C-alpha positions, 0 to 999 in steps of 0.5 A: 500500500502506498501511504498517504502523503501530506501535501505540505511535505516533500519527499526527501532521502531518509537516514541510512539506517534502513529506516524510512521516514514516517511522520504525522502532523508536521508544521513548518516553523518560519525562519527555521534556518535562523532558529537552528543557527541560534540554537547551535550557538547557544548549545556551543556556548552553554553546553548540552541540556540535561536529558528529558525525564519525563506524522505519519506515512511518508516513505522516501528513497534511500541513498546507496552509500552506507554512511551519512555524508561528510558533516561538512555538508550539514549546517555547521555549528561554525556558522553560529560564530567562533564561540568557545566551549565552557571553560569548566568542561574537562577534556582529558581522561584524568580531568574527567575522572576527577569530575565523574560521580558514582564510580564505585562498583556497588550502587549507592542504593538498591538496584531496580529490578531488571536493571544493571548498575553501570559505575561512572567512568571515562571512555573513548566515544566514537568510531573512525569509520563513521563521519558522524561519530567523529572526532573520537573523544574522551567522555565521562558519564556519572554512574547510572542504571540501565535495563539488562535487555530491551523492553519486551512485549510482555513488559510493554503489555503490562504498561498498556494494561495499566494505563490504557496507552495507545501507541502512535502506530495505533492512533487514527490519522487526522484528515486535516493533516492529509488534505485530498486523501480519501478518508478510507486510505487514512488507516493507522499502521506502521512500516514493516520490513518485507523482503523482495522476491529477488535481488534489488538495487539498494538505492530505494528503501521502499523496495523492502519497507512497506507501510502496512495498515494495522501494523503495531506492537501487538501485530508486528507484521500487520493484521493476522500476526501476533505477539503470542509466543513472542512475549520475550521479544523486544517490543517494536513499532514504537515511536520515541514518545511511546518509549518515553511514555513507558519510561515515565510510567516505570519511573525511568528515562531513556539513556543519553547517547553517551550513557548508551555507548559507555554501557555497550562497550562493557569496559572494552576500549577501542574495540569495534564490537561489543564483544571484541575485535572480530564480528564472528571469531573463528569457531564461534557462533554468531554473537548478535542477531544481525543479517546473514546472507544477501540483503535484502532478499535472502536471510540465511538465518545462521544466527537462528532468527529471521526477525527479532530474537527473544532477549538474552538469546546471545551472550551478554557484554562485559557489564552483563547487558544483552543485545547491545548489538543487533536485534532492534535499534534503541531510542536514545534521549539525544537530538541528532546532529552529525557534528555533535561530537565537535561541540557537545560537552565531554562530561555527561553530554546529552546532545544538542537542543531540538532546534539544533538537530540536523540531518543532512539527508532530511534538512528541517526534520529533527531526529533523535539518536538511535543506537545498536543496529538491528536484525537487518544490519549487514556489512552489505548495507548497514554496519551500525551494530558497532558500539560507536556507530550512530543511527537516527530517526524521526521521533514520530516514526515507528518501524518493525526494527525499532525498540528501546531500553530504559535508564535510571539516574541515582536519586 
């Protein structure tokens, strides 16, 4: 089914993380470019803000390259003027360690059920193979808790049963957002990965992503599918606000990008994978749920799974966390900018403000960071199952390979 397209929006290339852009109810802010530059200037001057505690269907083409364009093609924070970073932001490992809080191996209070304590520390953030994950830099984060695994269907069902919450993918579409589209075509749904019957060029994601009416977390592949028997799989088809709503209900929050990467590395330094130096060590089984075979039409399922896998199906990392690579993309609290590491503070960074968010592939569409890659990641098209690699998604987007896990600060 071709999704209804809102008249005020123009199709443009989506992110390179295999997720098409899906939006509902966008309004265009007058003078956006000026506001972006002002926001970036303030961000550089005062550092990033604290993480939040607390549209729909438009599918477009995809570029052929696996990585985003060079940050030089984006709106550069340099355009905001030569503003200096806060003088009190440490920039050496030693200085960062002196400022990080809650570094003990034992948490200062009882660990919440299902979470793992991550002692505060310093790590080398970024990845030299991805332009938007450069420059690599030393970053310090305070101690925090993070979910041992991605939020499951069982857990999300408990939240919905307790609150009556309705996800973005389940909500009716407002005809006013889609002028000229017949009402019978405005059906709630989400984007579902649907492998083509044979090899296809990788220049257009609509060859394997289909807007499916009725697809949502309860029906991952659309009507007729169910989560019965998949209670311990990660919940998917969740927009950012759906993840944030669960986190608030659970007394948690979404992790910052820095917290997520620090936790994913599990104490390893400069390793390309959360378990070490090789994607598949000789003699070892697959260590994550990612794509094997020819993408996007042939998945050999050498890891045992065609789509999502039950959490804890693969070995944990050094911190005892599961699925920090593959399975599903995970929402983070930060707004996305390809040059974030050049200008964000190094002590507990949390990204730019919303107005400074920028994706050169979809200018004018603010994005949130996503991390970890998914069961669709492959070295043929997407290698973002690496701990330093970044993804991004429109907050109103939902798809069959996007979920989340929660974090919690020390009270």
